[in-house]
N, C-alpha and C positions, 0 to 999 in steps of 0.2 A: 164170320162164324169161326169158332175156335173151341179149344178144350184143354184139359189138363188131366194127367194120370192121377190115380187116387193118392199116391205118395208124393206127388209134386215133382217127380224126377224128370218128367217130360211134358211138353206142351205143344200145341199146334194151332195155326191160324190158316183159314182159307179165305181167298178173296176172289171176287168176280166183278169186272167192270165192263161197261159198254156205253156207247153214245150213238147219236143220230147219224154219224158218218159211216157207221159199220164197224167201228173200232170195237174189238172184244178182247178181253184179257182174263185169263184164269191163272191162279197161283196158289201155292201152298208153302208155308214155312213151318219147320219142325225143329225143336231143340230139346236137349236133355243133358243130364249129368248123373253121376253115381257117387257113392260115398267115398271113393278113392280120389275124387277131384277131377276125374276125366270128364271132358265136355265135348258135345257134338252139336252140330247145327247143319241143317240142309234146307234148300229151297228149290223150287222149280216154278217156271211160268211158261205160258203159251199165249202168244199175241197174234191176232188177225187184224190187219189194217190195210188201208190203201195208201200206197206211196204218194206223197204230195207232188213229187217232181215227175215221175214216170206214169202216174195214175194206175199202176199195176197193183193187183192184190198181192199181199205178202203174208207169209206165216213165219213166225220166229218162235223157236223153243229154246229154253236154256235151263240149266240146273247147276247148283253149286253145293258141295258138301265140305265140311271142315270138322276136324277133331283135334283135341289137344289133350295130351297125357297129363294127369295130375301128379304122377309119381316120378316120371322121367322127363328129361328135356326133349320132348318129341311132339310131333304133330304132323298133320297133312292137310292138303287142300286140293280139291278137284273141281274143275269147271268144264262144262261142255255146252255147245250150242249148235243149232241147225237153223239155217235161214233159206227160205224158198220164195220164188216169185212166179207169176203166171206165165212167164216165158221160159221156164225150166232152168233159170239161173239158180244155183245152189251153192251154199257155203256151209261146211261142217268143220268143227274143230274141238279140241280138248286140251286143257292145260292141267298138269298134275305137279304138285310140289310135296316134298316130304322131308322130315328132319328127325333124327334120333341121336341124341347126344352130339358127338362131333361129326357125324355123317349126315350129308344132305344130298338131295337130288331134285332135278326138275325134268319134266318131259312135256313136249308140245307136239301136237300133230294136227293136220288139217287137210281139207280137200276143197277145191273150188272148181265148179263146173260153170262154163259161161253160157250154156244153153244152146250152143251151135256146134259142139263137138270137141272143144278144147278143155283139157283137164290139167289142173296143177295140184299135186299132192306134196306135202312136206312132213318131215319128222325130225325132231331134234331131242337130244338127251344129254344131260350133264350130270355127272356124279362127282361129289367131292368127299374125300375121306380124311379125317385127321386134321389137327391144327395146322400143320405145315403143308398139307394138301397132297393128295393124289388125285389129279384131275383126269376125267375121262369125258371127251366131247365127241358126239356123233351127230352129224347134220346130213340129211339126205333130202334132196328136192327132185321130183319127177314131174315132167311136163309132157303131155301127149297132145299133139296138134293133128287134126284130121288130114292136113296136106303136107306138113313138114316132118312128120314122124315124131320121135320121142327124144327127150333130153333128160339126163339125170346127172346131178352133181352131188358128190358125197364128200364130207370132210370128217376125218377121224383123228383123234389125238389122245394119247395116253401119257405122253411126256411133254417136253417142250418142243418137240418136232410135230408139226401139223402136216398130215398127208392129205392133199387135195386131189380128188379124182373127178375128171369130167368125162362122161360117156355120152356119145351122140349117135343116133341111128336114124337115117332119113327114110322116107317112103320109097326112095329109089334104090335102097339096098346098101347105101354107103354107111360106114360106121367108123368111128375112131375113139380111142381112149387116150387120155393124157393124165399122167400121175406126176405130181410135183410135191417134194418134201420142202416145207418152208420152216425155217427156224423162227420161233416167236416166243414171247413170254406171255403166258396166260395170267392175267391179273386175278386177284381174289374175286370170287363171285359173291354178290350180296343177295341173301335170301330174306325177304320180309318176314 
């Protein structure tokens, strides 16, 4: 099933699939444009199926959005997803990219739950400005384990010196921080 606006500037399609194994899928795709040449597109889907290796029921949801400027050298893209199974295993994440003339950035974040108490979360961000570049890099990982406590690793850089920070805290109350400056050269980052 689908449709189109009266002036033809946007359209959409809906889909639904299923089979005898219990597989079910729903999805929508939309797109549009305006007189200035700006374009946009988005899609989402939800899938219910049984994993062929573990025989567990799984639910997966995802979406994606994109836009491109018709008048400037700019655009952005955003993706996100969620995955679940019958034993409480969960994964969630998002990726975002953007560009406007000489400036660009990307951001990634996510969470992973193993279903028995361990959690891993991550976040990373890169910003690039200008032809010769002003780079900014931030990476943070956080892990929580029910018996071992938590661990976090952070990396931040705004120049050619990268600062790495490791922070650990155990369930026994022990903790320590380690900060190290590392000289490195960041190569140019490619954005599709």
